[in-house]
LUMSE-168559 format. One line per 2 residues: number of its first residue (from 1); for each residue y negated, z negated, x of N, C-alpha, C. Coordinates in steps of 0.02 Angstrom, whole numbers. Example, Ala and Ser with C-alpha at 12.3 -4.5 7.8 and 13.67 -1.06 7.14 Angstrom:
BEGIN
1) 284,-390,660,225,-390,615,165,-390,660  112,-354,642,53,-357,684,-2,-394,645 $
This chain:
BEGIN
1) -445,-1281,520,-453,-1214,513,-410,-1165,530  -399,-1168,604,-361,-1121,653,-291,-1152,633 $
3) -283,-1209,623,-210,-1219,627,-199,-1294,591  -157,-1282,532,-149,-1354,489,-91,-1381,509 $
5) -27,-1353,500,30,-1377,519,93,-1333,531  133,-1366,575,188,-1321,583,246,-1313,514 $
7) 222,-1355,475,261,-1346,394,237,-1283,375  175,-1279,370,150,-1209,351,154,-1152,370 $
9) 157,-1144,441,185,-1097,476,249,-1077,458  310,-1125,459,369,-1099,441,367,-1092,369 $
11) 340,-1110,326,342,-1095,249,320,-1021,256  267,-1007,280,238,-931,285,280,-886,322 $
13) 323,-922,370,366,-867,385,436,-862,350  471,-906,324,527,-913,290,520,-861,212 $
15) 445,-886,177,433,-865,124,415,-772,124  397,-770,198,374,-692,206,446,-657,213 $
17) 494,-673,235,562,-640,248,588,-645,185  577,-686,148,624,-685,90,602,-648,32 $
19) 514,-643,33,487,-594,-17,489,-522,5  499,-502,71,509,-444,92,567,-414,77 $
21) 608,-455,86,686,-447,62,689,-422,-5  663,-460,-55,664,-448,-126,622,-398,-149 $
23) 560,-388,-108,517,-318,-126,570,-263,-121  593,-268,-54,638,-207,-39,694,-190,-92 $
25) 730,-244,-116,790,-241,-160,765,-217,-231  703,-249,-250,670,-223,-311,657,-155,-315 $
27) 618,-136,-251,594,-66,-263,662,-19,-255  707,-31,-200,765,19,-210,812,19,-277 $
29) 811,-44,-303,843,-34,-375,810,-3,-429  742,6,-421,681,45,-456,704,114,-457 $
31) 714,144,-411,723,222,-400,686,250,-366  685,307,-338,648,349,-294,570,356,-305 $
33) 560,357,-382,500,384,-404,450,328,-414  481,263,-404,429,214,-418,363,212,-372 $
35) 369,242,-308,319,243,-257,314,307,-240  337,360,-271,320,413,-250,253,446,-247 $
37) 236,510,-239,161,530,-236,124,509,-288  74,470,-272,41,423,-330,-18,465,-369 $
39) -12,454,-432,-79,465,-458,-124,390,-465  -182,384,-490,-215,345,-504,-172,271,-533 $
41) -140,286,-586,-109,239,-620,-61,201,-561  -16,257,-531,29,224,-468,-4,178,-424 $
43) -66,216,-396,-95,170,-352,-117,101,-368  -126,96,-436,-150,32,-459,-96,-14,-465 $
45) -46,6,-478,21,-38,-479,55,-54,-394  29,-1,-352,58,-20,-277,15,-69,-253 $
47) -54,-59,-264,-102,-122,-247,-86,-180,-285  -60,-184,-338,-35,-244,-367,22,-270,-340 $
49) 69,-227,-321,127,-249,-279,96,-290,-225  55,-254,-185,35,-297,-126,-4,-347,-115 $
51) -45,-358,-178,-78,-410,-200,-33,-458,-211  20,-455,-248,63,-504,-264,104,-534,-217 $
53) 118,-491,-167,158,-509,-99,108,-542,-64  57,-536,-60,8,-582,-23,-6,-642,-38 $
55) 3,-646,-108,-20,-712,-150,56,-745,-140  115,-725,-150,173,-761,-129,169,-788,-60 $
57) 155,-750,-10,153,-764,52,111,-830,75  51,-816,35,-7,-861,74,-34,-919,29 $
59) -9,-915,-30,-26,-973,-98,28,-1015,-110  5,-1075,-83,67,-1127,-82,84,-1139,-168 $
61) 39,-1134,-194,40,-1150,-274,85,-1103,-310  89,-1038,-271,147,-994,-308,216,-1004,-281 $
63) 267,-1015,-316,328,-1016,-273,357,-949,-262  414,-957,-232,451,-895,-204,475,-871,-264 $
65) 503,-906,-303,543,-874,-384,488,-839,-434  431,-885,-431,371,-847,-465,358,-778,-441 $
67) 340,-788,-388,328,-718,-343,369,-669,-353  421,-676,-340,481,-623,-343,485,-605,-421 $
69) 484,-644,-473,481,-632,-543,414,-570,-545  357,-591,-514,299,-564,-534,314,-491,-502 $
71) 351,-472,-433,368,-414,-405,399,-382,-445  456,-406,-473,511,-375,-522,479,-349,-579 $
73) 438,-400,-622,409,-364,-670,358,-309,-666  316,-302,-605,286,-256,-607,329,-188,-596 $
75) 375,-194,-549,427,-122,-544,449,-126,-609  470,-154,-635,514,-142,-712,469,-101,-752 $
77) 396,-133,-762,347,-114,-794,335,-44,-767  347,-26,-718,323,47,-694,375,91,-707 $
79) 439,71,-700,488,92,-724,487,124,-791  479,66,-843,477,89,-895,420,132,-920 $
81) 364,121,-898,314,166,-902,322,251,-871  355,252,-819,391,327,-789,438,343,-841 $
83) 466,305,-867,522,334,-930,497,358,-991  450,309,-1013,411,322,-1064,377,397,-1059 $
85) 361,402,-1010,298,444,-1003,341,532,-995  408,530,-964,456,562,-970,476,594,-1045 $
87) 478,548,-1095,505,567,-1164,450,567,-1209  382,547,-1189,334,550,-1251,282,579,-1213 $
89) 273,646,-1233,205,688,-1213,144,647,-1222  125,612,-1282,54,579,-1301,50,534,-1247 $
91) 98,496,-1227,107,435,-1180,88,459,-1113  124,510,-1094,113,549,-1044,36,568,-1015 $
93) -1,597,-1067,-74,624,-1072,-104,558,-1062  -95,503,-1083,-129,445,-1081,-125,411,-1034 $
95) -72,416,-982,-63,377,-909,-89,428,-862  -70,480,-861,-55,540,-803,-125,595,-823 $
97) -153,615,-771,-212,654,-767,-171,746,-787  -202,788,-807,-173,862,-800,-192,893,-729 $
99) -156,943,-726,-184,973,-661,-244,1020,-703  -285,1031,-636,-344,1068,-669,-349,1141,-611 $
101) -364,1183,-636,-384,1248,-614,-445,1256,-584  -454,1260,-516,-516,1263,-479,-542,1334,-461 $
103) -497,1376,-458,-512,1438,-429,-455,1490,-460  -470,1545,-491,-430,1580,-521,-457,1666,-514 $
105) -402,1693,-481,-416,1758,-449,-473,1766,-410  -467,1726,-368,-523,1738,-303,-589,1699,-326 $
107) -602,1687,-381,-664,1646,-393,-667,1583,-412  -721,1537,-398,-726,1477,-406,-750,1446,-471 $
109) -714,1410,-494,-731,1385,-572,-784,1317,-569  -834,1344,-566,-887,1278,-558,-899,1239,-590 $
111) -886,1247,-659,-885,1193,-712,-820,1145,-710  -772,1179,-684,-718,1130,-684,-716,1098,-618 $
113) -752,1125,-555,-744,1099,-502,-810,1034,-516  -855,1043,-541,-909,986,-556,-879,926,-595 $
115) -837,938,-640,-797,893,-675,-752,853,-645  -725,891,-597,-684,852,-551,-694,820,-491 $
117) -777,833,-479,-805,805,-413,-780,840,-362  -753,902,-358,-725,939,-295,-776,998,-277 $
119) -789,1003,-221,-837,1029,-181,-811,1105,-161  -843,1167,-151,-823,1226,-144,-793,1220,-68 $
121) -816,1171,-32,-796,1170,51,-728,1141,47  -711,1092,-9,-649,1077,-7,-599,1124,-29 $
123) -617,1167,-69,-579,1222,-91,-561,1274,-42  -608,1284,-2,-608,1339,38,-561,1299,101 $
125) -567,1234,105,-516,1206,145,-450,1211,141  -435,1206,77,-367,1207,54,-339,1279,63 $
127) -379,1319,52,-354,1389,60,-354,1410,134  -395,1372,181,-385,1407,241,-315,1353,267 $
129) -301,1293,240,-236,1253,258,-168,1294,255  -177,1345,195,-124,1387,190,-114,1451,227 $
131) -159,1461,286,-170,1519,319,-202,1570,282  -225,1554,237,-264,1613,191,-339,1630,211 $
133) -357,1689,220,-426,1698,250,-480,1722,202  -450,1746,133,-507,1778,92,-485,1744,22 $
135) -533,1715,-9,-528,1679,-77,-490,1740,-121  -507,1804,-121,-488,1862,-149,-407,1869,-149 $
137) -373,1848,-90,-308,1842,-90,-271,1778,-125  -318,1746,-160,-292,1691,-186,-281,1703,-272 $
139) -234,1683,-302,-240,1680,-361,-248,1627,-411  -234,1569,-373,-252,1506,-409,-267,1452,-343 $
141) -312,1398,-364,-299,1329,-328,-312,1285,-376  -260,1252,-368,-245,1190,-434,-260,1130,-402 $
143) -296,1079,-432,-307,1009,-422,-242,973,-453  -196,946,-424,-145,917,-443,-155,844,-470 $
145) -105,818,-505,-114,749,-532,-124,689,-483  -97,699,-426,-98,664,-363,-160,675,-314 $
147) -200,723,-349,-265,727,-297,-253,785,-256  -191,805,-245,-198,862,-188,-205,931,-213 $
149) -214,973,-178,-227,1043,-184,-168,1083,-182  -146,1141,-231,-100,1173,-220,-131,1250,-225 $
151) -106,1302,-186,-148,1355,-173,-98,1411,-183  -98,1461,-230,-53,1507,-241,-78,1574,-222 $
153) -61,1605,-164,-79,1675,-138,-59,1730,-186  -99,1781,-185,-72,1835,-235,-1,1872,-216 $
155) 11,1859,-165,89,1875,-143,137,1824,-144  120,1765,-176,172,1713,-194,171,1715,-277 $
157) 122,1750,-298,124,1739,-380,173,1750,-421  196,1798,-409,264,1818,-445,242,1830,-519 $
159) 279,1794,-562,266,1802,-634,206,1750,-659  190,1713,-614,139,1662,-617,169,1594,-665 $
161) 227,1578,-681,267,1540,-725,238,1476,-705  228,1461,-638,224,1387,-617,149,1367,-634 $
163) 100,1435,-660,40,1393,-688,41,1392,-761  98,1385,-796,94,1379,-864,69,1311,-888 $
165) 82,1265,-857,62,1203,-898,-19,1185,-863  -52,1228,-840,-121,1218,-817,-168,1244,-876 $
167) -204,1199,-902,-259,1229,-939,-313,1257,-909  -329,1328,-946,-385,1371,-910,-438,1363,-954 $
169) -490,1366,-908,-553,1368,-952,-566,1417,-1003  -604,1419,-1064,-595,1470,-1106,-628,1540,-1087 $
171) -657,1534,-1026,-697,1607,-998,-632,1628,-951  -575,1595,-947,-515,1620,-905,-459,1639,-927 $
173) -458,1626,-1007,-400,1636,-1048,-401,1720,-1053  -343,1737,-1055,-326,1804,-1086,-361,1832,-1148 $
175) -390,1889,-1133,-418,1915,-1197,-492,1905,-1217  -522,1856,-1172,-590,1829,-1166,-644,1863,-1128 $
């Protein structure tokens, strides 16, 4: 239970070094965005990579070649997924969440916050982390697709073009 054989220990050591090297090569070949800031879909792929690596290292019935093929396929599928999302808006909408406006012109959008399971305290914390002391000084707080908050102060708003892709609730749309 604590120790089976030196052969098993050597196998794990050799396979670990080889699988680790293969993982680095595959991830480097796939490009910078493979494991960039993650949305929910990316997190699942990353967990799958980790699970596959663990299986390669510890499961005797999975050969190193089979494991490397599994790692490579996951990264290739992630690459194809990212490429497809860039070129097809419908596919992008299917796999990626849209940014959500949580605060507009100093006013919390409680319905949107409830939909996204975000508390007022979390929005205030995001505002404070930007060194802003008053909600009235904030044009927008956006929950981004990776779960982070973006805070745009009135002094930084400019034309507001960075908010162009953010769907606004009906009560916040101009002319309503």
